[in-house]
One Martini backbone bead per residue (centre of mass of N, CA, C, O) as a GRO file, in nm:
protein
  421
    1MET     BB    1   0.859  -2.097  -1.597
    2ALA     BB    2   0.568  -2.043  -1.468
    3THR     BB    3   0.268  -2.223  -1.405
    4THR     BB    4  -0.086  -2.295  -1.466
    5HIS     BB    5  -0.388  -2.394  -1.400
    6PRO     BB    6  -0.692  -2.412  -1.480
    7PRO     BB    7  -0.948  -2.248  -1.392
    8VAL     BB    8  -1.226  -2.222  -1.253
    9GLY     BB    9  -1.455  -2.248  -1.527
   10THR     BB   10  -1.311  -2.375  -1.746
   11PRO     BB   11  -1.341  -2.500  -2.025
   12THR     BB   12  -1.275  -2.810  -2.144
   13SER     BB   13  -1.138  -2.723  -2.417
   14ALA     BB   14  -0.904  -2.560  -2.273
   15ARG     BB   15  -0.745  -2.821  -2.160
   16THR     BB   16  -0.637  -2.883  -2.472
   17SER     BB   17  -0.455  -2.670  -2.486
   18PRO     BB   18  -0.186  -2.525  -2.490
   19SER     BB   19   0.059  -2.465  -2.306
   20THR     BB   20   0.197  -2.211  -2.146
   21ARG     BB   21   0.479  -2.239  -2.265
   22THR     BB   22   0.384  -2.244  -2.559
   23VAL     BB   23   0.240  -1.973  -2.567
   24ILE     BB   24   0.474  -1.788  -2.477
   25THR     BB   25   0.679  -1.879  -2.689
   26ALA     BB   26   0.506  -1.800  -2.936
   27LEU     BB   27   0.485  -1.495  -2.866
   28ILE     BB   28   0.786  -1.437  -2.861
   29GLY     BB   29   0.841  -1.539  -3.148
   30GLY     BB   30   0.635  -1.349  -3.285
   31THR     BB   31   0.770  -1.088  -3.194
   32LEU     BB   32   1.038  -1.138  -3.334
   33LEU     BB   33   0.922  -1.155  -3.619
   34LEU     BB   34   0.784  -0.878  -3.626
   35LYS     BB   35   1.050  -0.713  -3.572
   36ALA     BB   36   1.234  -0.837  -3.794
   37GLY     BB   37   0.986  -0.743  -4.009
   38GLY     BB   38   0.983  -0.412  -3.932
   39PHE     BB   39   1.039  -0.216  -4.191
   40CYS     BB   40   0.835   0.014  -4.182
   41TRP     BB   41   0.916   0.133  -3.905
   42ASP     BB   42   1.235   0.153  -3.944
   43PHE     BB   43   1.216   0.285  -4.269
   44LEU     BB   44   1.044   0.541  -4.292
   45GLY     BB   45   1.252   0.772  -4.278
   46TYR     BB   46   1.432   0.673  -4.510
   47TYR     BB   47   1.213   0.665  -4.730
   48ILE     BB   48   1.126   0.961  -4.730
   49SER     BB   49   1.417   1.093  -4.762
   50ASP     BB   50   1.546   0.878  -4.978
   51GLY     BB   51   1.356   0.695  -5.147
   52ALA     BB   52   1.144   0.950  -5.212
   53GLY     BB   53   1.297   1.241  -5.183
   54HIS     BB   54   1.194   1.458  -4.925
   55GLY     BB   55   1.368   1.463  -4.676
   56THR     BB   56   1.427   1.531  -4.342
   57THR     BB   57   1.176   1.701  -4.261
   58ALA     BB   58   0.966   1.505  -4.375
   59ALA     BB   59   1.053   1.270  -4.198
   60GLY     BB   60   0.988   1.406  -3.929
   61ALA     BB   61   0.686   1.440  -3.988
   62GLY     BB   62   0.619   1.141  -4.031
   63LEU     BB   63   0.717   1.046  -3.746
   64THR     BB   64   0.518   1.221  -3.587
   65LEU     BB   65   0.260   1.096  -3.701
   66PHE     BB   66   0.330   0.817  -3.613
   67GLY     BB   67   0.319   0.883  -3.305
   68ILE     BB   68   0.025   0.963  -3.294
   69GLY     BB   69  -0.088   0.691  -3.391
   70TRP     BB   70   0.039   0.526  -3.164
   71CYS     BB   71  -0.120   0.642  -2.927
   72VAL     BB   72  -0.401   0.563  -3.030
   73GLY     BB   73  -0.350   0.257  -3.073
   74GLN     BB   74  -0.298   0.181  -2.776
   75ALA     BB   75  -0.573   0.254  -2.659
   76PHE     BB   76  -0.733   0.064  -2.843
   77SER     BB   77  -0.587  -0.211  -2.782
   78GLY     BB   78  -0.633  -0.220  -2.477
   79ALA     BB   79  -0.944  -0.217  -2.481
   80LEU     BB   80  -0.983  -0.459  -2.673
   81THR     BB   81  -0.847  -0.673  -2.498
   82ASP     BB   82  -1.035  -0.641  -2.241
   83ARG     BB   83  -1.304  -0.703  -2.408
   84LEU     BB   84  -1.228  -0.956  -2.625
   85GLY     BB   85  -0.948  -1.054  -2.602
   86GLN     BB   86  -0.654  -1.184  -2.723
   87ARG     BB   87  -0.728  -1.334  -2.984
   88ALA     BB   88  -0.915  -1.130  -3.123
   89ALA     BB   89  -0.725  -0.887  -3.108
   90LEU     BB   90  -0.477  -1.001  -3.261
   91THR     BB   91  -0.614  -1.076  -3.524
   92LEU     BB   92  -0.720  -0.793  -3.596
   93LEU     BB   93  -0.461  -0.615  -3.558
   94MET     BB   94  -0.272  -0.768  -3.760
   95SER     BB   95  -0.447  -0.711  -4.008
   96ILE     BB   96  -0.420  -0.404  -4.000
   97SER     BB   97  -0.111  -0.397  -4.015
   98ALA     BB   98  -0.086  -0.525  -4.297
   99LEU     BB   99  -0.230  -0.299  -4.452
  100ALA     BB  100  -0.025  -0.076  -4.385
  101CYS     BB  101   0.218  -0.207  -4.526
  102PHE     BB  102   0.098  -0.227  -4.813
  103ALA     BB  103   0.051   0.076  -4.847
  104LEU     BB  104   0.353   0.165  -4.836
  105ALA     BB  105   0.452   0.000  -5.092
  106PHE     BB  106   0.239   0.212  -5.276
  107THR     BB  107   0.397   0.482  -5.175
  108SER     BB  108   0.533   0.837  -5.263
  109SER     BB  109   0.384   1.068  -5.191
  110LEU     BB  110   0.372   1.292  -4.941
  111PRO     BB  111   0.073   1.297  -4.853
  112ALA     BB  112   0.047   0.987  -4.847
  113LEU     BB  113   0.278   0.932  -4.647
  114LEU     BB  114   0.155   1.085  -4.409
  115ALA     BB  115  -0.101   0.912  -4.389
  116VAL     BB  116   0.046   0.637  -4.356
  117SER     BB  117   0.204   0.710  -4.103
  118LEU     BB  118  -0.044   0.726  -3.920
  119PHE     BB  119  -0.148   0.438  -3.974
  120LEU     BB  120   0.113   0.290  -3.896
  121GLY     BB  121   0.127   0.393  -3.603
  122PHE     BB  122  -0.138   0.257  -3.510
  123THR     BB  123   0.013  -0.044  -3.548
  124MET     BB  124   0.222  -0.003  -3.333
  125GLU     BB  125   0.232  -0.239  -3.094
  126ILE     BB  126  -0.071  -0.370  -3.073
  127GLN     BB  127   0.025  -0.648  -2.931
  128ARG     BB  128   0.119  -0.587  -2.634
  129PRO     BB  129  -0.137  -0.605  -2.453
  130ALA     BB  130  -0.201  -0.905  -2.524
  131VAL     BB  131   0.066  -1.030  -2.431
  132SER     BB  132   0.060  -0.928  -2.138
  133ALA     BB  133  -0.212  -1.054  -2.059
  134THR     BB  134  -0.125  -1.347  -2.103
  135ILE     BB  135   0.100  -1.354  -1.895
  136ASN     BB  136  -0.073  -1.271  -1.642
  137ASP     BB  137  -0.286  -1.514  -1.681
  138SER     BB  138  -0.059  -1.770  -1.689
  139ILE     BB  139   0.132  -1.663  -1.455
  140THR     BB  140   0.186  -1.677  -1.111
  141SER     BB  141   0.452  -1.539  -1.073
  142GLU     BB  142   0.606  -1.242  -1.060
  143ALA     BB  143   0.889  -1.321  -1.171
  144GLY     BB  144   0.782  -1.483  -1.410
  145ARG     BB  145   0.646  -1.243  -1.548
  146THR     BB  146   0.893  -1.064  -1.563
  147ARG     BB  147   1.064  -1.255  -1.735
  148ALA     BB  148   0.869  -1.268  -1.974
  149GLN     BB  149   0.867  -0.965  -2.031
  150GLY     BB  150   1.171  -0.949  -2.079
  151TRP     BB  151   1.167  -1.143  -2.330
  152VAL     BB  152   0.993  -0.966  -2.501
  153TYR     BB  153   1.189  -0.728  -2.509
  154TRP     BB  154   1.421  -0.887  -2.622
  155SER     BB  155   1.281  -0.966  -2.889
  156MET     BB  156   1.244  -0.675  -2.979
  157ASN     BB  157   1.539  -0.586  -2.984
  158VAL     BB  158   1.641  -0.802  -3.176
  159GLY     BB  159   1.442  -0.751  -3.405
  160ILE     BB  160   1.518  -0.457  -3.461
  161ALA     BB  161   1.817  -0.514  -3.526
  162VAL     BB  162   1.772  -0.715  -3.753
  163CYS     BB  163   1.608  -0.527  -3.928
  164GLY     BB  164   1.828  -0.313  -3.968
  165GLY     BB  165   2.045  -0.500  -4.087
  166LEU     BB  166   1.887  -0.645  -4.312
  167GLY     BB  167   1.737  -0.399  -4.438
  168GLY     BB  168   1.980  -0.231  -4.525
  169TYR     BB  169   2.081  -0.432  -4.744
  170LEU     BB  170   1.817  -0.475  -4.903
  171ALA     BB  171   1.762  -0.179  -4.976
  172HIS     BB  172   2.027  -0.131  -5.134
  173HIS     BB  173   1.966  -0.379  -5.353
  174HIS     BB  174   1.609  -0.385  -5.364
  175GLY     BB  175   1.465  -0.198  -5.195
  176TYR     BB  176   1.152  -0.127  -5.020
  177ARG     BB  177   0.898  -0.287  -5.113
  178MET     BB  178   0.974  -0.574  -5.022
  179LEU     BB  179   0.988  -0.509  -4.719
  180PHE     BB  180   0.687  -0.422  -4.677
  181VAL     BB  181   0.560  -0.687  -4.763
  182ALA     BB  182   0.703  -0.864  -4.552
  183ASN     BB  183   0.573  -0.723  -4.310
  184GLY     BB  184   0.282  -0.807  -4.375
  185VAL     BB  185   0.333  -1.111  -4.355
  186ALA     BB  186   0.422  -1.115  -4.057
  187CYS     BB  187   0.147  -1.025  -3.946
  188ILE     BB  188  -0.014  -1.268  -4.048
  189VAL     BB  189   0.145  -1.485  -3.896
  190PHE     BB  190   0.082  -1.379  -3.611
  191ALA     BB  191  -0.224  -1.414  -3.633
  192LEU     BB  192  -0.210  -1.724  -3.667
  193ILE     BB  193  -0.070  -1.786  -3.401
  194ALA     BB  194  -0.286  -1.668  -3.215
  195ARG     BB  195  -0.520  -1.848  -3.322
  196ARG     BB  196  -0.379  -2.121  -3.233
  197VAL     BB  197  -0.281  -2.071  -2.909
  198LEU     BB  198  -0.529  -1.919  -2.825
  199ALA     BB  199  -0.790  -1.868  -2.631
  200PRO     BB  200  -1.085  -1.796  -2.583
  201ARG     BB  201  -1.298  -1.607  -2.439
  202PRO     BB  202  -1.447  -1.602  -2.167
  203ARG     BB  203  -1.705  -1.600  -1.998
  204ALA     BB  204  -1.860  -1.351  -1.830
  205ALA     BB  205  -1.869  -1.512  -1.548
  206THR     BB  206  -1.526  -1.571  -1.560
  207ARG     BB  207  -1.451  -1.270  -1.597
  208PRO     BB  208  -1.314  -0.985  -1.547
  209THR     BB  209  -1.352  -0.660  -1.483
  210SER     BB  210  -1.320  -0.381  -1.655
  211LEU     BB  211  -1.134  -0.104  -1.669
  212THR     BB  212  -1.087   0.216  -1.700
  213TYR     BB  213  -0.879   0.471  -1.779
  214ARG     BB  214  -0.958   0.648  -1.540
  215GLN     BB  215  -0.898   0.435  -1.323
  216VAL     BB  216  -0.606   0.368  -1.398
  217LEU     BB  217  -0.500   0.680  -1.378
  218ALA     BB  218  -0.534   0.690  -1.055
  219ASP     BB  219  -0.255   0.571  -1.053
  220PRO     BB  220   0.041   0.711  -0.954
  221SER     BB  221   0.249   0.504  -1.058
  222LEU     BB  222   0.161   0.521  -1.357
  223ARG     BB  223   0.225   0.818  -1.399
  224TRP     BB  224   0.533   0.807  -1.327
  225ILE     BB  225   0.618   0.577  -1.525
  226THR     BB  226   0.536   0.735  -1.776
  227VAL     BB  227   0.739   0.959  -1.753
  228ALA     BB  228   0.988   0.774  -1.756
  229ALA     BB  229   0.926   0.633  -2.028
  230VAL     BB  230   0.946   0.876  -2.211
  231GLY     BB  231   1.238   0.958  -2.150
  232ALA     BB  232   1.372   0.681  -2.217
  233MET     BB  233   1.241   0.636  -2.512
  234ILE     BB  234   1.368   0.868  -2.659
  235CYS     BB  235   1.639   0.717  -2.653
  236ALA     BB  236   1.578   0.426  -2.748
  237TYR     BB  237   1.430   0.526  -3.025
  238GLY     BB  238   1.684   0.653  -3.156
  239LEU     BB  239   1.760   0.410  -3.335
  240VAL     BB  240   1.479   0.467  -3.532
  241SER     BB  241   1.495   0.800  -3.545
  242VAL     BB  242   1.762   0.959  -3.498
  243LEU     BB  243   1.976   0.796  -3.652
  244PRO     BB  244   1.876   0.837  -3.947
  245LEU     BB  245   1.908   1.147  -3.944
  246VAL     BB  246   2.218   1.171  -3.878
  247MET     BB  247   2.314   0.975  -4.103
  248THR     BB  248   2.198   1.137  -4.337
  249ASP     BB  249   2.362   1.394  -4.270
  250ASP     BB  250   2.635   1.209  -4.336
  251ASN     BB  251   2.581   1.032  -4.596
  252LEU     BB  252   2.484   0.755  -4.508
  253PRO     BB  253   2.402   0.448  -4.571
  254PRO     BB  254   2.196   0.183  -4.490
  255THR     BB  255   2.439  -0.004  -4.419
  256SER     BB  256   2.530   0.156  -4.169
  257TYR     BB  257   2.276   0.113  -4.008
  258GLY     BB  258   2.294  -0.195  -4.011
  259THR     BB  259   2.558  -0.216  -3.852
  260ALA     BB  260   2.456  -0.085  -3.590
  261MET     BB  261   2.223  -0.294  -3.542
  262ILE     BB  262   2.400  -0.545  -3.525
  263SER     BB  263   2.557  -0.454  -3.279
  264ASN     BB  264   2.312  -0.448  -3.096
  265THR     BB  265   2.234  -0.745  -3.121
  266VAL     BB  266   2.488  -0.874  -3.008
  267ALA     BB  267   2.471  -0.736  -2.731
  268VAL     BB  268   2.197  -0.852  -2.650
  269LEU     BB  269   2.274  -1.154  -2.664
  270ILE     BB  270   2.510  -1.134  -2.451
  271LEU     BB  271   2.370  -0.953  -2.204
  272SER     BB  272   2.090  -1.062  -2.122
  273PRO     BB  273   2.133  -1.317  -1.946
  274PRO     BB  274   2.311  -1.195  -1.713
  275LEU     BB  275   2.122  -0.954  -1.643
  276MET     BB  276   1.871  -1.117  -1.578
  277ARG     BB  277   2.003  -1.278  -1.345
  278ALA     BB  278   2.080  -1.020  -1.176
  279LEU     BB  279   1.764  -0.917  -1.149
  280VAL     BB  280   1.652  -1.223  -1.161
  281GLY     BB  281   1.602  -1.470  -0.963
  282ARG     BB  282   1.579  -1.819  -0.914
  283ASN     BB  283   1.355  -1.765  -0.667
  284GLU     BB  284   1.131  -1.573  -0.790
  285GLU     BB  285   1.291  -1.292  -0.737
  286MET     BB  286   1.358  -0.976  -0.697
  287ARG     BB  287   1.660  -0.813  -0.627
  288TYR     BB  288   1.535  -0.528  -0.705
  289PRO     BB  289   1.407  -0.243  -0.731
  290LEU     BB  290   1.258  -0.084  -1.003
  291ALA     BB  291   1.333   0.218  -0.986
  292PRO     BB  292   1.647   0.199  -0.998
  293ILE     BB  293   1.657   0.043  -1.262
  294LEU     BB  294   1.521   0.263  -1.434
  295ALA     BB  295   1.721   0.492  -1.376
  296VAL     BB  296   1.976   0.357  -1.484
  297GLY     BB  297   1.871   0.295  -1.767
  298SER     BB  298   1.815   0.590  -1.850
  299LEU     BB  299   2.108   0.696  -1.826
  300ILE     BB  300   2.232   0.505  -2.032
  301LEU     BB  301   2.061   0.592  -2.273
  302GLY     BB  302   2.142   0.891  -2.270
  303ALA     BB  303   2.448   0.857  -2.304
  304GLY     BB  304   2.447   0.690  -2.569
  305MET     BB  305   2.279   0.896  -2.750
  306ALA     BB  306   2.457   1.141  -2.710
  307PHE     BB  307   2.701   1.008  -2.838
  308ALA     BB  308   2.566   0.956  -3.116
  309ALA     BB  309   2.512   1.261  -3.194
  310LEU     BB  310   2.850   1.305  -3.218
  311GLN     BB  311   2.868   1.137  -3.466
  312HIS     BB  312   3.022   1.034  -3.820
  313THR     BB  313   3.046   0.717  -3.803
  314THR     BB  314   2.995   0.387  -3.813
  315LEU     BB  315   3.158   0.319  -3.561
  316GLY     BB  316   3.031   0.522  -3.366
  317TYR     BB  317   2.737   0.418  -3.392
  318SER     BB  318   2.798   0.126  -3.302
  319ILE     BB  319   2.896   0.191  -3.018
  320ALA     BB  320   2.634   0.327  -2.924
  321ALA     BB  321   2.450   0.074  -2.968
  322VAL     BB  322   2.598  -0.081  -2.737
  323LEU     BB  323   2.580   0.116  -2.486
  324ILE     BB  324   2.250   0.092  -2.456
  325VAL     BB  325   2.180  -0.203  -2.372
  326PRO     BB  326   2.165  -0.200  -2.058
  327GLY     BB  327   1.929   0.002  -2.063
  328GLU     BB  328   1.724  -0.175  -2.210
  329ILE     BB  329   1.718  -0.404  -1.999
  330CYS     BB  330   1.635  -0.242  -1.752
  331TYR     BB  331   1.373  -0.138  -1.869
  332SER     BB  332   1.238  -0.409  -1.928
  333VAL     BB  333   1.235  -0.519  -1.637
  334ALA     BB  334   1.082  -0.284  -1.500
  335ILE     BB  335   0.822  -0.294  -1.670
  336GLY     BB  336   0.755  -0.590  -1.620
  337ALA     BB  337   0.733  -0.566  -1.311
  338TYR     BB  338   0.505  -0.363  -1.306
  339VAL     BB  339   0.282  -0.514  -1.459
  340SER     BB  340   0.285  -0.773  -1.275
  341LYS     BB  341   0.215  -0.603  -1.009
  342ALA     BB  342  -0.009  -0.364  -1.077
  343ALA     BB  343  -0.205  -0.515  -1.252
  344PRO     BB  344  -0.519  -0.580  -1.252
  345PRO     BB  345  -0.775  -0.752  -1.314
  346GLY     BB  346  -0.877  -0.644  -1.641
  347ALA     BB  347  -0.600  -0.423  -1.691
  348THR     BB  348  -0.347  -0.504  -1.853
  349GLY     BB  349  -0.398  -0.375  -2.129
  350ARG     BB  350  -0.406  -0.079  -2.023
  351TYR     BB  351  -0.136  -0.064  -1.884
  352GLN     BB  352   0.030  -0.137  -2.135
  353ALA     BB  353  -0.085   0.091  -2.314
  354VAL     BB  354   0.026   0.328  -2.153
  355LEU     BB  355   0.329   0.246  -2.185
  356SER     BB  356   0.320   0.235  -2.495
  357ALA     BB  357   0.231   0.532  -2.526
  358ALA     BB  358   0.491   0.643  -2.410
  359ALA     BB  359   0.661   0.536  -2.643
  360ALA     BB  360   0.503   0.691  -2.854
  361ALA     BB  361   0.567   0.975  -2.746
  362ALA     BB  362   0.879   0.926  -2.796
  363SER     BB  363   0.828   0.950  -3.125
  364LEU     BB  364   0.770   1.271  -3.167
  365PRO     BB  365   1.068   1.432  -3.183
  366PRO     BB  366   1.194   1.421  -3.480
  367LEU     BB  367   1.119   1.705  -3.574
  368GLY     BB  368   1.281   1.845  -3.350
  369ILE     BB  369   1.550   1.712  -3.421
  370ALA     BB  370   1.568   1.825  -3.708
  371LEU     BB  371   1.566   2.122  -3.616
  372ALA     BB  372   1.807   2.103  -3.421
  373LEU     BB  373   2.010   2.020  -3.638
  374ASN     BB  374   1.977   2.293  -3.799
  375LEU     BB  375   2.020   2.502  -3.551
  376GLY     BB  376   2.243   2.340  -3.330
  377GLY     BB  377   2.318   2.066  -3.384
  378ARG     BB  378   2.458   1.808  -3.213
  379PRO     BB  379   2.463   1.932  -2.922
  380LEU     BB  380   2.154   1.975  -2.904
  381VAL     BB  381   2.070   1.682  -2.937
  382ALA     BB  382   2.228   1.572  -2.693
  383ALA     BB  383   2.083   1.750  -2.480
  384ILE     BB  384   1.797   1.641  -2.521
  385LEU     BB  385   1.863   1.346  -2.446
  386ALA     BB  386   1.978   1.396  -2.163
  387LEU     BB  387   1.723   1.535  -2.046
  388SER     BB  388   1.536   1.294  -2.076
  389ALA     BB  389   1.691   1.104  -1.883
  390LEU     BB  390   1.676   1.285  -1.630
  391THR     BB  391   1.370   1.288  -1.610
  392ALA     BB  392   1.334   0.985  -1.570
  393ALA     BB  393   1.506   0.957  -1.312
  394ALA     BB  394   1.341   1.162  -1.139
  395ALA     BB  395   1.063   0.995  -1.154
  396CYS     BB  396   1.162   0.750  -0.967
  397ARG     BB  397   1.112   0.868  -0.687
  398PRO     BB  398   0.797   0.892  -0.681
  399LEU     BB  399   0.756   0.602  -0.768
  400ALA     BB  400   0.865   0.467  -0.513
  401ARG     BB  401   0.654   0.591  -0.325
  402ALA     BB  402   0.399   0.478  -0.470
  403LEU     BB  403   0.480   0.171  -0.428
  404ARG     BB  404   0.459   0.203  -0.099
  405THR     BB  405   0.158   0.298  -0.158
  406PRO     BB  406  -0.153   0.249  -0.118
  407ALA     BB  407  -0.398   0.225  -0.379
  408THR     BB  408  -0.702   0.399  -0.473
  409ASN     BB  409  -1.028   0.385  -0.618
  410PRO     BB  410  -1.331   0.538  -0.577
  411SER     BB  411  -1.486   0.361  -0.802
  412ALA     BB  412  -1.327   0.053  -0.759
  413GLY     BB  413  -1.144   0.053  -0.543
  414PRO     BB  414  -0.897  -0.142  -0.503
  415LEU     BB  415  -0.642  -0.206  -0.714
  416HIS     BB  416  -0.380  -0.238  -0.521
  417ASP     BB  417  -0.115  -0.375  -0.328
  418LYS     BB  418   0.163  -0.205  -0.276
  419GLU     BB  419   0.506  -0.285  -0.320
  420GLN     BB  420   0.818  -0.324  -0.317
  421VAL     BB  421   0.994  -0.470  -0.602
   0.00000   0.00000   0.00000
C-alpha cells in the first residue's frame, strides 16, 4: 500500500500522528468490526417478521423504510465529511448509529419498529464517505487507493457474512436484544478508533474547497456508474434483504441463514486475494478497465441471486451465497477504482456518498420482492433480480464512454481529466 508524506502546510502536531498504513489498517479493521457486529442491519427483516411476529409483508415494509433512511443518511454523511473532516464526521456519525441500535433493542410494536427502521437505515454505512475520503487523501497512487478501497469492501463482505453466521446462531439461542446491544457497542468502538487514529481537519487555508452535490452530479460518469451500482447492489444486498424473506417463506430457522452467510464468508476469504491480484497488478496499475469489470461482476451477482430465489433448502441457499462472491469482488474493485480515479479533491465524501446512496436505493425493493413472492412466486423474484443485473451491465457501456471523455462542470471548472481506468 503506497503512502505519502504530510503535505506542505500540515501542522507540526500532525507529523507525529499514526502512519498512513496504521490509519488505513485501523479503518479497515474498524469496518470489519462494524460489519461483523452489524446485527441490527442484517437481522432487521428477520426480527420484524419472526422475532416480533409481524410477518413477511411487515418485514418488507420495514426494510423499504430502512432503504429510504439509508439514502438520506448517505447524502448527509457525505456532505458532513467534506465539511467537517473525517475525524469529526466519523465520531459524530458512529455515535448516532449506536443510538439507533440501542433503540431497536427495546422496540417491538409495529409502528415503533417502522419508525426505528427509518432511523436505523439513516445510520447504515454512514462511515463509508469518511473512510473513502481518508484513503484518497492518504495514498498517492491510483492503484494503491483502488487496492485499499477493495480491501474496505472485502472487510465489509467478510463482516456481513460473519454477522449473518454468528448472529443466526446467537439469535436462535439467546434472542435478538443482545445482538442489537452488541451492535451499538461496536459503533461506539469504531467512533473511538476514528478519534484515536485520524488527524483533525486542516485549517481552512490548507484544505480543498468542497463541491456541492449539484456540481458532483454534473459528472456523467458518476450518473452512469450510479445506475450500474443500483442494479448490481439489488442483487448483492439480496443476501441480507431477499434471502431472509425467501428463507422465512420456506420456514427455515435463523441458523439456516447463518449457514448460508458462513459459506459466503469462507468463499470471500478464499477468493479475494487471488482475484484482487488478478485485477490490480503488483506494479500499482489496474490490469483492466473498470467498466468491463463492473459489468461482469453485475452479471455474476444477478445469476447467483436468481439461482438463490429458486432454492428451498439450506444447501441450495449456501451454494448461491458462494456463487455470488466473484461478483462481489469485481464490484468492489470497480467501485474502488472509480472513486480513486474520478473524485476530485474536496469531493471524495460526496462521490462515495452518491455511490453508497445507490446501494441504499438497492435496498428499497424488499417490499416489492415480498409482494412478488406472494403474487408470482419464486420465478418472478428470480426474473426481477436477473433484470436488475442486466440493467447494471447495460449501463457500463455508456459509463465506459464517459470515462474516456474529459468532463467539466460549468460552475466549478474541470472536475477531473478522465481516462480509461
